[in-house]
N, C-alpha and C positions, 0 to 999 in steps of 0.2 A: 529346337528347343529341346533342353536337357531337364527333366524334373528327378529327385532324388528325396527321399526320406533320410534326413540326418538325425533326428530324435524323436524319441516316444517317451512320454512319461503317461503310464497306465494308470497310476494313481490321481494325478490330476486332470485325465482325459485330454492332454494337448499333445499334438504332434508337430513338428517342424518340418516344412519342405523347403528346398532349397533349387531355385530355379535358373538357368542359365541359356539366353537368349543368345544366338550367333547369327548376325546378317552378313551374308556374302555374295559377294557380285563378281563374276567371272572368275569363281574359284578363291577370290581373295576376300579376307576377313576384313570389313569395312566398319562394323559395330559389334560391341558385344555390352550384355548387360546380366547383371548376377545380383539376386536377391534372396532372402529367406523370408518365408511368410509360416508366424505361428498360427494353427488352427485348433480350435477347440470342439470337443468331441462329444455330443450329447445322444442319449437314447431318448426315443420317441416319450415315454412317460415324464422326462424330465422336462421337456420343452413345452408338452401340456399343462405340466404344474405353472412353468413360468409365464405361459399364456392366459392362464387363469388368474394368478396372484396381479397381474396386470391388467386385468379388467377385461378380458377378451373372452368373445361366448361364438356358440356356433362353430366349433372347430372342427375342420374336416382334413382327413391326413392321405396325401396320395404319394402311391412308389413313384418317385420322381415327377414327372409332369404328365403322367399316363391318363389319369383321370380315373383309374383303380385303386383298390386298397394296395397298400405295401404288402410285399412277399420279403421272408427271410434273406433272399440273395440281393436286393436290392441295397446301394451303399448311399442313397438320397432321397430324403422325404420331402415332398412339397406340403406346408400348413397353410390353411388360408382360414382367418378367423372374423368374426365382426366386431369392431371396436364398441 
């Protein structure tokens, strides 16, 4: 599997990744897939505002799925909220 960043729009906070998967058997390529995926990027405070606007409460934020507060070096946050 190969993944690469092919587009980044910092104003719209969006990026596009292109993925290519190759299945080989005995050194021979038997299948290939390729696709692009757009991702929207949000800062923590933006997600908190969206959750509040949608009616969620008791929001907690973790760094990844660690159960601990996020740190600046983490690239993924996990939000838990009550509807």
